[in-house]
N, CA, C, O and CB atoms as a CASP TS submission, in Angstrom:
PFRMAT TS
TARGET T0000
AUTHOR 0000-0000-0000
METHOD Language model
MODEL 1
PARENT N/A
ATOM      1  N   UNK     1       2.163 -32.808 -22.484  1.00  0.00           N
ATOM      2  CA  UNK     1       1.261 -33.931 -22.638  1.00  0.00           C
ATOM      3  C   UNK     1       0.666 -33.889 -24.037  1.00  0.00           C
ATOM      4  O   UNK     1       0.188 -32.849 -24.489  1.00  0.00           O
ATOM      5  CB  UNK     1       0.152 -33.910 -21.558  1.00  0.00           C
ATOM      6  N   UNK     2       0.699 -35.020 -24.711  1.00  0.00           N
ATOM      7  CA  UNK     2       0.173 -35.119 -26.068  1.00  0.00           C
ATOM      8  C   UNK     2      -1.212 -35.761 -25.998  1.00  0.00           C
ATOM      9  O   UNK     2      -1.378 -36.839 -25.429  1.00  0.00           O
ATOM     10  CB  UNK     2       1.135 -35.944 -26.993  1.00  0.00           C
ATOM     11  N   UNK     3      -2.190 -35.095 -26.577  1.00  0.00           N
ATOM     12  CA  UNK     3      -3.546 -35.633 -26.604  1.00  0.00           C
ATOM     13  C   UNK     3      -3.837 -36.099 -28.022  1.00  0.00           C
ATOM     14  O   UNK     3      -3.764 -35.315 -28.968  1.00  0.00           O
ATOM     15  CB  UNK     3      -4.597 -34.570 -26.130  1.00  0.00           C
ATOM     16  N   UNK     4      -4.169 -37.382 -28.168  1.00  0.00           N
ATOM     17  CA  UNK     4      -4.456 -37.937 -29.486  1.00  0.00           C
ATOM     18  C   UNK     4      -5.899 -37.660 -29.858  1.00  0.00           C
ATOM     19  O   UNK     4      -6.802 -37.751 -29.027  1.00  0.00           O
ATOM     20  CB  UNK     4      -4.171 -39.449 -29.521  1.00  0.00           C
ATOM     21  N   UNK     5      -6.096 -37.326 -31.104  1.00  0.00           N
ATOM     22  CA  UNK     5      -7.442 -37.101 -31.618  1.00  0.00           C
ATOM     23  C   UNK     5      -7.937 -38.397 -32.249  1.00  0.00           C
ATOM     24  O   UNK     5      -7.274 -38.967 -33.116  1.00  0.00           O
ATOM     25  CB  UNK     5      -7.469 -35.926 -32.649  1.00  0.00           C
ATOM     26  N   UNK     6      -9.101 -38.855 -31.812  1.00  0.00           N
ATOM     27  CA  UNK     6      -9.658 -40.108 -32.307  1.00  0.00           C
ATOM     28  C   UNK     6     -10.949 -39.789 -33.042  1.00  0.00           C
ATOM     29  O   UNK     6     -11.858 -39.165 -32.493  1.00  0.00           O
ATOM     30  CB  UNK     6      -9.904 -41.126 -31.144  1.00  0.00           C
ATOM     31  N   UNK     7     -11.014 -40.232 -34.300  1.00  0.00           N
ATOM     32  CA  UNK     7     -12.224 -39.961 -35.067  1.00  0.00           C
ATOM     33  C   UNK     7     -13.309 -40.968 -34.704  1.00  0.00           C
ATOM     34  O   UNK     7     -13.018 -42.041 -34.175  1.00  0.00           O
ATOM     35  CB  UNK     7     -11.933 -40.004 -36.581  1.00  0.00           C
ATOM     36  N   UNK     8     -14.551 -40.620 -34.989  1.00  0.00           N
ATOM     37  CA  UNK     8     -15.677 -41.479 -34.658  1.00  0.00           C
ATOM     38  C   UNK     8     -15.686 -42.774 -35.443  1.00  0.00           C
ATOM     39  O   UNK     8     -16.050 -43.822 -34.911  1.00  0.00           O
ATOM     40  CB  UNK     8     -16.955 -40.750 -34.891  1.00  0.00           C
ATOM     41  N   UNK     9     -15.286 -42.712 -36.713  1.00  0.00           N
ATOM     42  CA  UNK     9     -15.285 -43.931 -37.524  1.00  0.00           C
ATOM     43  C   UNK     9     -14.203 -44.903 -37.059  1.00  0.00           C
ATOM     44  O   UNK     9     -14.401 -46.118 -37.090  1.00  0.00           O
ATOM     45  CB  UNK     9     -15.079 -43.587 -39.004  1.00  0.00           C
ATOM     46  N   UNK    10     -13.074 -44.376 -36.634  1.00  0.00           N
ATOM     47  CA  UNK    10     -12.014 -45.238 -36.117  1.00  0.00           C
ATOM     48  C   UNK    10     -12.450 -45.914 -34.830  1.00  0.00           C
ATOM     49  O   UNK    10     -12.187 -47.098 -34.620  1.00  0.00           O
ATOM     50  CB  UNK    10     -10.734 -44.436 -35.883  1.00  0.00           C
ATOM     51  N   UNK    11     -13.112 -45.163 -33.977  1.00  0.00           N
ATOM     52  CA  UNK    11     -13.587 -45.726 -32.717  1.00  0.00           C
ATOM     53  C   UNK    11     -14.662 -46.783 -32.958  1.00  0.00           C
ATOM     54  O   UNK    11     -14.665 -47.825 -32.303  1.00  0.00           O
ATOM     55  CB  UNK    11     -14.132 -44.618 -31.811  1.00  0.00           C
ATOM     56  N   UNK    12     -15.568 -46.522 -33.888  1.00  0.00           N
ATOM     57  CA  UNK    12     -16.608 -47.493 -34.213  1.00  0.00           C
ATOM     58  C   UNK    12     -16.009 -48.762 -34.794  1.00  0.00           C
ATOM     59  O   UNK    12     -16.441 -49.861 -34.446  1.00  0.00           O
ATOM     60  CB  UNK    12     -17.610 -46.894 -35.191  1.00  0.00           C
ATOM     61  N   UNK    13     -15.035 -48.633 -35.661  1.00  0.00           N
ATOM     62  CA  UNK    13     -14.360 -49.797 -36.235  1.00  0.00           C
ATOM     63  C   UNK    13     -13.674 -50.613 -35.146  1.00  0.00           C
ATOM     64  O   UNK    13     -13.730 -51.842 -35.163  1.00  0.00           O
ATOM     65  CB  UNK    13     -13.336 -49.360 -37.294  1.00  0.00           C
ATOM     66  N   UNK    14     -13.030 -49.940 -34.205  1.00  0.00           N
ATOM     67  CA  UNK    14     -12.347 -50.638 -33.118  1.00  0.00           C
ATOM     68  C   UNK    14     -13.338 -51.369 -32.218  1.00  0.00           C
ATOM     69  O   UNK    14     -13.070 -52.490 -31.785  1.00  0.00           O
ATOM     70  CB  UNK    14     -11.521 -49.654 -32.293  1.00  0.00           C
ATOM     71  N   UNK    15     -14.475 -50.749 -31.934  1.00  0.00           N
ATOM     72  CA  UNK    15     -15.476 -51.394 -31.090  1.00  0.00           C
ATOM     73  C   UNK    15     -16.047 -52.628 -31.781  1.00  0.00           C
ATOM     74  O   UNK    15     -16.188 -53.679 -31.156  1.00  0.00           O
ATOM     75  CB  UNK    15     -16.603 -50.409 -30.742  1.00  0.00           C
ATOM     76  N   UNK    16     -16.373 -52.508 -33.058  1.00  0.00           N
ATOM     77  CA  UNK    16     -16.904 -53.656 -33.805  1.00  0.00           C
ATOM     78  C   UNK    16     -15.864 -54.765 -33.871  1.00  0.00           C
ATOM     79  O   UNK    16     -16.192 -55.940 -33.706  1.00  0.00           O
ATOM     80  CB  UNK    16     -17.328 -53.236 -35.232  1.00  0.00           C
ATOM     81  N   UNK    17     -14.611 -54.394 -34.111  1.00  0.00           N
ATOM     82  CA  UNK    17     -13.545 -55.385 -34.192  1.00  0.00           C
ATOM     83  C   UNK    17     -13.379 -56.105 -32.855  1.00  0.00           C
ATOM     84  O   UNK    17     -13.199 -57.323 -32.828  1.00  0.00           O
ATOM     85  CB  UNK    17     -12.222 -54.720 -34.610  1.00  0.00           C
ATOM     86  N   UNK    18     -13.438 -55.368 -31.750  1.00  0.00           N
ATOM     87  CA  UNK    18     -13.294 -55.985 -30.428  1.00  0.00           C
ATOM     88  C   UNK    18     -14.469 -56.911 -30.107  1.00  0.00           C
ATOM     89  O   UNK    18     -14.274 -57.959 -29.493  1.00  0.00           O
ATOM     90  CB  UNK    18     -13.175 -54.902 -29.350  1.00  0.00           C
ATOM     91  N   UNK    19     -15.678 -56.539 -30.513  1.00  0.00           N
ATOM     92  CA  UNK    19     -16.841 -57.403 -30.273  1.00  0.00           C
ATOM     93  C   UNK    19     -16.717 -58.694 -31.079  1.00  0.00           C
ATOM     94  O   UNK    19     -16.968 -59.776 -30.548  1.00  0.00           O
ATOM     95  CB  UNK    19     -18.155 -56.667 -30.638  1.00  0.00           C
ATOM     96  N   UNK    20     -16.338 -58.596 -32.339  1.00  0.00           N
ATOM     97  CA  UNK    20     -16.188 -59.798 -33.174  1.00  0.00           C
ATOM     98  C   UNK    20     -15.057 -60.678 -32.651  1.00  0.00           C
ATOM     99  O   UNK    20     -15.207 -61.898 -32.579  1.00  0.00           O
ATOM    100  CB  UNK    20     -15.920 -59.408 -34.646  1.00  0.00           C
ATOM    101  N   UNK    21     -13.932 -60.077 -32.288  1.00  0.00           N
ATOM    102  CA  UNK    21     -12.813 -60.855 -31.747  1.00  0.00           C
ATOM    103  C   UNK    21     -13.200 -61.510 -30.425  1.00  0.00           C
ATOM    104  O   UNK    21     -12.819 -62.652 -30.167  1.00  0.00           O
ATOM    105  CB  UNK    21     -11.574 -59.959 -31.552  1.00  0.00           C
ATOM    106  N   UNK    22     -13.956 -60.799 -29.583  1.00  0.00           N
ATOM    107  CA  UNK    22     -14.407 -61.382 -28.318  1.00  0.00           C
ATOM    108  C   UNK    22     -15.314 -62.577 -28.545  1.00  0.00           C
ATOM    109  O   UNK    22     -15.219 -63.576 -27.833  1.00  0.00           O
ATOM    110  CB  UNK    22     -15.132 -60.339 -27.484  1.00  0.00           C
ATOM    111  N   UNK    23     -16.193 -62.479 -29.535  1.00  0.00           N
ATOM    112  CA  UNK    23     -17.070 -63.605 -29.867  1.00  0.00           C
ATOM    113  C   UNK    23     -16.272 -64.803 -30.358  1.00  0.00           C
ATOM    114  O   UNK    23     -16.555 -65.941 -29.983  1.00  0.00           O
ATOM    115  CB  UNK    23     -18.090 -63.192 -30.926  1.00  0.00           C
ATOM    116  N   UNK    24     -15.282 -64.548 -31.191  1.00  0.00           N
ATOM    117  CA  UNK    24     -14.449 -65.650 -31.695  1.00  0.00           C
ATOM    118  C   UNK    24     -13.686 -66.317 -30.556  1.00  0.00           C
ATOM    119  O   UNK    24     -13.637 -67.545 -30.483  1.00  0.00           O
ATOM    120  CB  UNK    24     -13.461 -65.138 -32.764  1.00  0.00           C
ATOM    121  N   UNK    25     -13.089 -65.524 -29.668  1.00  0.00           N
ATOM    122  CA  UNK    25     -12.334 -66.120 -28.570  1.00  0.00           C
ATOM    123  C   UNK    25     -13.245 -66.810 -27.565  1.00  0.00           C
ATOM    124  O   UNK    25     -12.853 -67.806 -26.957  1.00  0.00           O
ATOM    125  CB  UNK    25     -11.505 -65.059 -27.869  1.00  0.00           C
ATOM    126  N   UNK    26     -14.452 -66.294 -27.384  1.00  0.00           N
ATOM    127  CA  UNK    26     -15.409 -66.982 -26.513  1.00  0.00           C
ATOM    128  C   UNK    26     -15.790 -68.330 -27.116  1.00  0.00           C
ATOM    129  O   UNK    26     -15.891 -69.320 -26.392  1.00  0.00           O
ATOM    130  CB  UNK    26     -16.672 -66.115 -26.291  1.00  0.00           C
ATOM    131  N   UNK    27     -16.000 -68.382 -28.423  1.00  0.00           N
ATOM    132  CA  UNK    27     -16.320 -69.647 -29.088  1.00  0.00           C
ATOM    133  C   UNK    27     -15.154 -70.636 -29.004  1.00  0.00           C
ATOM    134  O   UNK    27     -15.372 -71.835 -28.835  1.00  0.00           O
ATOM    135  CB  UNK    27     -16.687 -69.396 -30.555  1.00  0.00           C
ATOM    136  N   UNK    28     -13.930 -70.144 -29.119  1.00  0.00           N
ATOM    137  CA  UNK    28     -12.770 -71.027 -28.967  1.00  0.00           C
ATOM    138  C   UNK    28     -12.704 -71.593 -27.553  1.00  0.00           C
ATOM    139  O   UNK    28     -12.408 -72.774 -27.373  1.00  0.00           O
ATOM    140  CB  UNK    28     -11.470 -70.274 -29.296  1.00  0.00           C
ATOM    141  N   UNK    29     -12.973 -70.768 -26.558  1.00  0.00           N
ATOM    142  CA  UNK    29     -12.978 -71.233 -25.171  1.00  0.00           C
ATOM    143  C   UNK    29     -14.074 -72.280 -24.969  1.00  0.00           C
ATOM    144  O   UNK    29     -13.849 -73.301 -24.319  1.00  0.00           O
ATOM    145  CB  UNK    29     -13.180 -70.045 -24.198  1.00  0.00           C
ATOM    146  N   UNK    30     -15.256 -72.025 -25.526  1.00  0.00           N
ATOM    147  CA  UNK    30     -16.360 -72.984 -25.430  1.00  0.00           C
ATOM    148  C   UNK    30     -15.996 -74.289 -26.129  1.00  0.00           C
ATOM    149  O   UNK    30     -16.315 -75.366 -25.625  1.00  0.00           O
ATOM    150  CB  UNK    30     -17.647 -72.394 -26.039  1.00  0.00           C
ATOM    151  N   UNK    31     -15.340 -74.210 -27.269  1.00  0.00           N
ATOM    152  CA  UNK    31     -14.949 -75.413 -28.011  1.00  0.00           C
ATOM    153  C   UNK    31     -13.946 -76.244 -27.224  1.00  0.00           C
ATOM    154  O   UNK    31     -13.997 -77.474 -27.254  1.00  0.00           O
ATOM    155  CB  UNK    31     -14.358 -75.034 -29.371  1.00  0.00           C
ATOM    156  N   UNK    32     -13.044 -75.584 -26.527  1.00  0.00           N
ATOM    157  CA  UNK    32     -12.077 -76.316 -25.694  1.00  0.00           C
ATOM    158  C   UNK    32     -12.807 -77.072 -24.594  1.00  0.00           C
ATOM    159  O   UNK    32     -12.474 -78.222 -24.308  1.00  0.00           O
ATOM    160  CB  UNK    32     -11.033 -75.348 -25.078  1.00  0.00           C
ATOM    161  N   UNK    33     -13.797 -76.440 -23.977  1.00  0.00           N
ATOM    162  CA  UNK    33     -14.580 -77.120 -22.941  1.00  0.00           C
ATOM    163  C   UNK    33     -15.445 -78.235 -23.530  1.00  0.00           C
ATOM    164  O   UNK    33     -15.582 -79.301 -22.930  1.00  0.00           O
ATOM    165  CB  UNK    33     -15.464 -76.112 -22.201  1.00  0.00           C
ATOM    166  N   UNK    34     -16.022 -77.989 -24.695  1.00  0.00           N
ATOM    167  CA  UNK    34     -16.955 -78.931 -25.311  1.00  0.00           C
ATOM    168  C   UNK    34     -16.265 -80.218 -25.770  1.00  0.00           C
ATOM    169  O   UNK    34     -16.845 -81.300 -25.676  1.00  0.00           O
ATOM    170  CB  UNK    34     -17.648 -78.274 -26.492  1.00  0.00           C
ATOM    171  N   UNK    35     -15.037 -80.105 -26.262  1.00  0.00           N
ATOM    172  CA  UNK    35     -14.344 -81.286 -26.779  1.00  0.00           C
ATOM    173  C   UNK    35     -13.890 -82.226 -25.674  1.00  0.00           C
ATOM    174  O   UNK    35     -13.627 -83.400 -25.937  1.00  0.00           O
ATOM    175  CB  UNK    35     -13.152 -80.866 -27.602  1.00  0.00           C
ATOM    176  N   UNK    36     -13.795 -81.742 -24.460  1.00  0.00           N
ATOM    177  CA  UNK    36     -13.409 -82.605 -23.346  1.00  0.00           C
ATOM    178  C   UNK    36     -11.957 -83.037 -23.405  1.00  0.00           C
ATOM    179  O   UNK    36     -11.644 -84.215 -23.233  1.00  0.00           O
ATOM    180  CB  UNK    36     -14.285 -83.818 -23.313  1.00  0.00           C
ATOM    181  N   UNK    37     -11.079 -82.093 -23.646  1.00  0.00           N
ATOM    182  CA  UNK    37      -9.647 -82.403 -23.684  1.00  0.00           C
ATOM    183  C   UNK    37      -9.185 -82.829 -22.292  1.00  0.00           C
ATOM    184  O   UNK    37      -9.768 -82.411 -21.292  1.00  0.00           O
ATOM    185  CB  UNK    37      -8.823 -81.177 -24.187  1.00  0.00           C
ATOM    186  N   UNK    38      -8.132 -83.665 -22.221  1.00  0.00           N
ATOM    187  CA  UNK    38      -7.592 -84.035 -20.902  1.00  0.00           C
ATOM    188  C   UNK    38      -7.111 -82.788 -20.145  1.00  0.00           C
ATOM    189  O   UNK    38      -6.824 -81.756 -20.752  1.00  0.00           O
ATOM    190  CB  UNK    38      -6.425 -85.051 -21.059  1.00  0.00           C
ATOM    191  N   UNK    39      -7.029 -82.897 -18.848  1.00  0.00           N
ATOM    192  CA  UNK    39      -6.836 -81.746 -17.966  1.00  0.00           C
ATOM    193  C   UNK    39      -5.600 -80.887 -18.253  1.00  0.00           C
ATOM    194  O   UNK    39      -5.768 -79.673 -18.362  1.00  0.00           O
ATOM    195  CB  UNK    39      -6.760 -82.224 -16.578  1.00  0.00           C
ATOM    196  N   UNK    40      -4.388 -81.402 -18.384  1.00  0.00           N
ATOM    197  CA  UNK    40      -3.291 -80.435 -18.595  1.00  0.00           C
ATOM    198  C   UNK    40      -3.402 -79.727 -19.941  1.00  0.00           C
ATOM    199  O   UNK    40      -3.077 -78.544 -20.044  1.00  0.00           O
ATOM    200  CB  UNK    40      -1.936 -81.142 -18.503  1.00  0.00           C
ATOM    201  N   UNK    41      -3.858 -80.435 -20.974  1.00  0.00           N
ATOM    202  CA  UNK    41      -3.965 -79.819 -22.292  1.00  0.00           C
ATOM    203  C   UNK    41      -5.081 -78.775 -22.328  1.00  0.00           C
ATOM    204  O   UNK    41      -4.982 -77.772 -23.035  1.00  0.00           O
ATOM    205  CB  UNK    41      -4.210 -80.889 -23.356  1.00  0.00           C
ATOM    206  N   UNK    42      -6.132 -79.019 -21.566  1.00  0.00           N
ATOM    207  CA  UNK    42      -7.248 -78.089 -21.475  1.00  0.00           C
ATOM    208  C   UNK    42      -6.777 -76.738 -20.923  1.00  0.00           C
ATOM    209  O   UNK    42      -7.101 -75.689 -21.480  1.00  0.00           O
ATOM    210  CB  UNK    42      -8.363 -78.675 -20.589  1.00  0.00           C
ATOM    211  N   UNK    43      -6.025 -76.771 -19.843  1.00  0.00           N
ATOM    212  CA  UNK    43      -5.556 -75.527 -19.227  1.00  0.00           C
ATOM    213  C   UNK    43      -4.529 -74.818 -20.106  1.00  0.00           C
ATOM    214  O   UNK    43      -4.539 -73.591 -20.197  1.00  0.00           O
ATOM    215  CB  UNK    43      -4.953 -75.814 -17.851  1.00  0.00           C
ATOM    216  N   UNK    44      -3.658 -75.564 -20.743  1.00  0.00           N
ATOM    217  CA  UNK    44      -2.648 -74.956 -21.621  1.00  0.00           C
ATOM    218  C   UNK    44      -3.333 -74.275 -22.806  1.00  0.00           C
ATOM    219  O   UNK    44      -2.958 -73.166 -23.186  1.00  0.00           O
ATOM    220  CB  UNK    44      -1.632 -76.028 -22.124  1.00  0.00           C
ATOM    221  N   UNK    45      -4.328 -74.929 -23.383  1.00  0.00           N
ATOM    222  CA  UNK    45      -5.050 -74.350 -24.515  1.00  0.00           C
ATOM    223  C   UNK    45      -5.789 -73.079 -24.098  1.00  0.00           C
ATOM    224  O   UNK    45      -5.813 -72.107 -24.853  1.00  0.00           O
ATOM    225  CB  UNK    45      -6.038 -75.371 -25.099  1.00  0.00           C
ATOM    226  N   UNK    46      -6.384 -73.072 -22.925  1.00  0.00           N
ATOM    227  CA  UNK    46      -7.091 -71.883 -22.447  1.00  0.00           C
ATOM    228  C   UNK    46      -6.124 -70.731 -22.183  1.00  0.00           C
ATOM    229  O   UNK    46      -6.450 -69.575 -22.454  1.00  0.00           O
ATOM    230  CB  UNK    46      -7.877 -72.207 -21.174  1.00  0.00           C
ATOM    231  N   UNK    47      -4.949 -71.033 -21.662  1.00  0.00           N
ATOM    232  CA  UNK    47      -3.958 -69.984 -21.417  1.00  0.00           C
ATOM    233  C   UNK    47      -3.475 -69.404 -22.745  1.00  0.00           C
ATOM    234  O   UNK    47      -3.306 -68.191 -22.866  1.00  0.00           O
ATOM    235  CB  UNK    47      -2.761 -70.539 -20.599  1.00  0.00           C
ATOM    236  N   UNK    48      -3.255 -70.254 -23.732  1.00  0.00           N
ATOM    237  CA  UNK    48      -2.815 -69.770 -25.048  1.00  0.00           C
ATOM    238  C   UNK    48      -3.886 -68.872 -25.672  1.00  0.00           C
ATOM    239  O   UNK    48      -3.569 -67.812 -26.210  1.00  0.00           O
ATOM    240  CB  UNK    48      -2.497 -70.961 -25.991  1.00  0.00           C
ATOM    241  N   UNK    49      -5.144 -69.291 -25.601  1.00  0.00           N
ATOM    242  CA  UNK    49      -6.239 -68.478 -26.141  1.00  0.00           C
ATOM    243  C   UNK    49      -6.318 -67.150 -25.400  1.00  0.00           C
ATOM    244  O   UNK    49      -6.523 -66.110 -26.027  1.00  0.00           O
ATOM    245  CB  UNK    49      -7.588 -69.233 -26.038  1.00  0.00           C
ATOM    246  N   UNK    50      -6.161 -67.163 -24.087  1.00  0.00           N
ATOM    247  CA  UNK    50      -6.235 -65.930 -23.302  1.00  0.00           C
ATOM    248  C   UNK    50      -5.087 -64.979 -23.637  1.00  0.00           C
ATOM    249  O   UNK    50      -5.303 -63.773 -23.750  1.00  0.00           O
ATOM    250  CB  UNK    50      -6.223 -66.255 -21.807  1.00  0.00           C
ATOM    251  N   UNK    51      -3.886 -65.497 -23.794  1.00  0.00           N
ATOM    252  CA  UNK    51      -2.734 -64.650 -24.116  1.00  0.00           C
ATOM    253  C   UNK    51      -2.911 -64.017 -25.492  1.00  0.00           C
ATOM    254  O   UNK    51      -2.651 -62.827 -25.665  1.00  0.00           O
ATOM    255  CB  UNK    51      -1.424 -65.468 -24.066  1.00  0.00           C
ATOM    256  N   UNK    52      -3.346 -64.798 -26.459  1.00  0.00           N
ATOM    257  CA  UNK    52      -3.560 -64.257 -27.804  1.00  0.00           C
ATOM    258  C   UNK    52      -4.670 -63.206 -27.784  1.00  0.00           C
ATOM    259  O   UNK    52      -4.562 -62.178 -28.452  1.00  0.00           O
ATOM    260  CB  UNK    52      -3.912 -65.390 -28.798  1.00  0.00           C
ATOM    261  N   UNK    53      -5.731 -63.456 -27.026  1.00  0.00           N
ATOM    262  CA  UNK    53      -6.830 -62.491 -26.942  1.00  0.00           C
ATOM    263  C   UNK    53      -6.367 -61.180 -26.312  1.00  0.00           C
ATOM    264  O   UNK    53      -6.738 -60.108 -26.791  1.00  0.00           O
ATOM    265  CB  UNK    53      -7.994 -63.077 -26.135  1.00  0.00           C
ATOM    266  N   UNK    54      -5.579 -61.242 -25.267  1.00  0.00           N
ATOM    267  CA  UNK    54      -5.096 -60.025 -24.608  1.00  0.00           C
ATOM    268  C   UNK    54      -4.159 -59.250 -25.526  1.00  0.00           C
ATOM    269  O   UNK    54      -4.240 -58.024 -25.600  1.00  0.00           O
ATOM    270  CB  UNK    54      -4.380 -60.371 -23.290  1.00  0.00           C
ATOM    271  N   UNK    55      -3.277 -59.947 -26.219  1.00  0.00           N
ATOM    272  CA  UNK    55      -2.354 -59.269 -27.138  1.00  0.00           C
ATOM    273  C   UNK    55      -3.130 -58.583 -28.264  1.00  0.00           C
ATOM    274  O   UNK    55      -2.816 -57.451 -28.633  1.00  0.00           O
ATOM    275  CB  UNK    55      -1.334 -60.277 -27.726  1.00  0.00           C
ATOM    276  N   UNK    56      -4.136 -59.262 -28.809  1.00  0.00           N
ATOM    277  CA  UNK    56      -4.920 -58.663 -29.887  1.00  0.00           C
ATOM    278  C   UNK    56      -5.759 -57.492 -29.384  1.00  0.00           C
ATOM    279  O   UNK    56      -5.938 -56.511 -30.106  1.00  0.00           O
ATOM    280  CB  UNK    56      -5.823 -59.713 -30.529  1.00  0.00           C
ATOM    281  N   UNK    57      -6.275 -57.578 -28.159  1.00  0.00           N
ATOM    282  CA  UNK    57      -7.045 -56.473 -27.589  1.00  0.00           C
ATOM    283  C   UNK    57      -6.163 -55.250 -27.355  1.00  0.00           C
ATOM    284  O   UNK    57      -6.556 -54.131 -27.682  1.00  0.00           O
ATOM    285  CB  UNK    57      -7.703 -56.904 -26.276  1.00  0.00           C
ATOM    286  N   UNK    58      -4.997 -55.453 -26.801  1.00  0.00           N
ATOM    287  CA  UNK    58      -4.073 -54.334 -26.571  1.00  0.00           C
ATOM    288  C   UNK    58      -3.655 -53.720 -27.909  1.00  0.00           C
ATOM    289  O   UNK    58      -3.554 -52.499 -28.028  1.00  0.00           O
ATOM    290  CB  UNK    58      -2.820 -54.806 -25.775  1.00  0.00           C
ATOM    291  N   UNK    59      -3.413 -54.560 -28.909  1.00  0.00           N
ATOM    292  CA  UNK    59      -3.050 -54.046 -30.223  1.00  0.00           C
ATOM    293  C   UNK    59      -4.196 -53.238 -30.827  1.00  0.00           C
ATOM    294  O   UNK    59      -3.958 -52.194 -31.435  1.00  0.00           O
ATOM    295  CB  UNK    59      -2.662 -55.195 -31.158  1.00  0.00           C
ATOM    296  N   UNK    60      -5.428 -53.702 -30.669  1.00  0.00           N
ATOM    297  CA  UNK    60      -6.578 -52.966 -31.201  1.00  0.00           C
ATOM    298  C   UNK    60      -6.726 -51.622 -30.507  1.00  0.00           C
ATOM    299  O   UNK    60      -7.000 -50.617 -31.163  1.00  0.00           O
ATOM    300  CB  UNK    60      -7.866 -53.787 -31.041  1.00  0.00           C
ATOM    301  N   UNK    61      -6.552 -51.588 -29.200  1.00  0.00           N
ATOM    302  CA  UNK    61      -6.665 -50.329 -28.474  1.00  0.00           C
ATOM    303  C   UNK    61      -5.518 -49.373 -28.810  1.00  0.00           C
ATOM    304  O   UNK    61      -5.713 -48.159 -28.853  1.00  0.00           O
ATOM    305  CB  UNK    61      -6.698 -50.593 -26.975  1.00  0.00           C
ATOM    306  N   UNK    62      -4.337 -49.915 -29.046  1.00  0.00           N
ATOM    307  CA  UNK    62      -3.222 -49.060 -29.438  1.00  0.00           C
ATOM    308  C   UNK    62      -3.382 -48.551 -30.863  1.00  0.00           C
ATOM    309  O   UNK    62      -2.918 -47.457 -31.183  1.00  0.00           O
ATOM    310  CB  UNK    62      -1.909 -49.813 -29.300  1.00  0.00           C
ATOM    311  N   UNK    63      -4.032 -49.329 -31.722  1.00  0.00           N
ATOM    312  CA  UNK    63      -4.222 -48.868 -33.093  1.00  0.00           C
ATOM    313  C   UNK    63      -5.230 -47.731 -33.153  1.00  0.00           C
ATOM    314  O   UNK    63      -5.182 -46.915 -34.073  1.00  0.00           O
ATOM    315  CB  UNK    63      -4.677 -50.018 -33.984  1.00  0.00           C
ATOM    316  N   UNK    64      -6.146 -47.663 -32.183  1.00  0.00           N
ATOM    317  CA  UNK    64      -7.071 -46.523 -32.126  1.00  0.00           C
ATOM    318  C   UNK    64      -6.285 -45.240 -31.882  1.00  0.00           C
ATOM    319  O   UNK    64      -6.620 -44.188 -32.426  1.00  0.00           O
ATOM    320  CB  UNK    64      -8.141 -46.726 -31.012  1.00  0.00           C
ATOM    321  N   UNK    65      -5.255 -45.328 -31.076  1.00  0.00           N
ATOM    322  CA  UNK    65      -4.417 -44.162 -30.797  1.00  0.00           C
ATOM    323  C   UNK    65      -3.418 -43.888 -31.921  1.00  0.00           C
ATOM    324  O   UNK    65      -2.739 -42.861 -31.915  1.00  0.00           O
ATOM    325  CB  UNK    65      -3.673 -44.359 -29.485  1.00  0.00           C
ATOM    326  N   UNK    66      -3.328 -44.811 -32.888  1.00  0.00           N
ATOM    327  CA  UNK    66      -2.451 -44.591 -34.037  1.00  0.00           C
ATOM    328  C   UNK    66      -1.093 -45.228 -33.949  1.00  0.00           C
ATOM    329  O   UNK    66      -0.253 -45.000 -34.819  1.00  0.00           O
ATOM    330  CB  UNK    66      -2.272 -43.168 -34.237  1.00  0.00           C
ATOM    331  N   UNK    67      -0.843 -46.034 -32.911  1.00  0.00           N
ATOM    332  CA  UNK    67       0.484 -46.652 -32.778  1.00  0.00           C
ATOM    333  C   UNK    67       0.370 -48.133 -32.428  1.00  0.00           C
ATOM    334  O   UNK    67       0.710 -48.520 -31.310  1.00  0.00           O
ATOM    335  CB  UNK    67       1.311 -45.923 -31.706  1.00  0.00           C
ATOM    336  N   UNK    68      -0.105 -48.981 -33.362  1.00  0.00           N
ATOM    337  CA  UNK    68      -0.165 -50.408 -33.058  1.00  0.00           C
ATOM    338  C   UNK    68       1.232 -51.010 -32.992  1.00  0.00           C
ATOM    339  O   UNK    68       2.143 -50.554 -33.683  1.00  0.00           O
ATOM    340  CB  UNK    68      -1.005 -51.143 -34.103  1.00  0.00           C
ATOM    341  N   UNK    69       1.399 -52.033 -32.163  1.00  0.00           N
ATOM    342  CA  UNK    69       2.716 -52.672 -32.090  1.00  0.00           C
ATOM    343  C   UNK    69       2.799 -53.900 -32.970  1.00  0.00           C
ATOM    344  O   UNK    69       3.886 -54.446 -33.162  1.00  0.00           O
ATOM    345  CB  UNK    69       3.040 -53.050 -30.661  1.00  0.00           C
ATOM    346  N   UNK    70       1.677 -54.349 -33.510  1.00  0.00           N
ATOM    347  CA  UNK    70       1.654 -55.446 -34.476  1.00  0.00           C
ATOM    348  C   UNK    70       0.953 -54.918 -35.715  1.00  0.00           C
ATOM    349  O   UNK    70      -0.202 -54.497 -35.650  1.00  0.00           O
ATOM    350  CB  UNK    70       0.929 -56.733 -33.899  1.00  0.00           C
ATOM    351  N   UNK    71       1.656 -54.939 -36.851  1.00  0.00           N
ATOM    352  CA  UNK    71       1.027 -54.503 -38.094  1.00  0.00           C
ATOM    353  C   UNK    71       0.814 -55.728 -38.967  1.00  0.00           C
ATOM    354  O   UNK    71       1.692 -56.583 -39.084  1.00  0.00           O
ATOM    355  CB  UNK    71       1.895 -53.427 -38.831  1.00  0.00           C
ATOM    356  N   UNK    72      -0.343 -55.801 -39.568  1.00  0.00           N
ATOM    357  CA  UNK    72      -0.696 -56.978 -40.373  1.00  0.00           C
ATOM    358  C   UNK    72      -0.328 -56.753 -41.801  1.00  0.00           C
ATOM    359  O   UNK    72      -0.544 -57.628 -42.640  1.00  0.00           O
ATOM    360  CB  UNK    72      -2.179 -57.303 -40.265  1.00  0.00           C
TER
END
């Protein structure tokens, strides 16, 4: 079993990044509701925002361990 060592600064950066990304995705979700898009487009937009948020969250958590699957 391999145990990864995580430094405190890396963990703090990941937590701050996740909080900022969560705020941005929450604002996008609120904007979709606020604009009053028609029903099928509203649900499609929310699903797209949710999928992107989950992918970015998983990538952020994997980058803490040192192996991100998306590199910028």
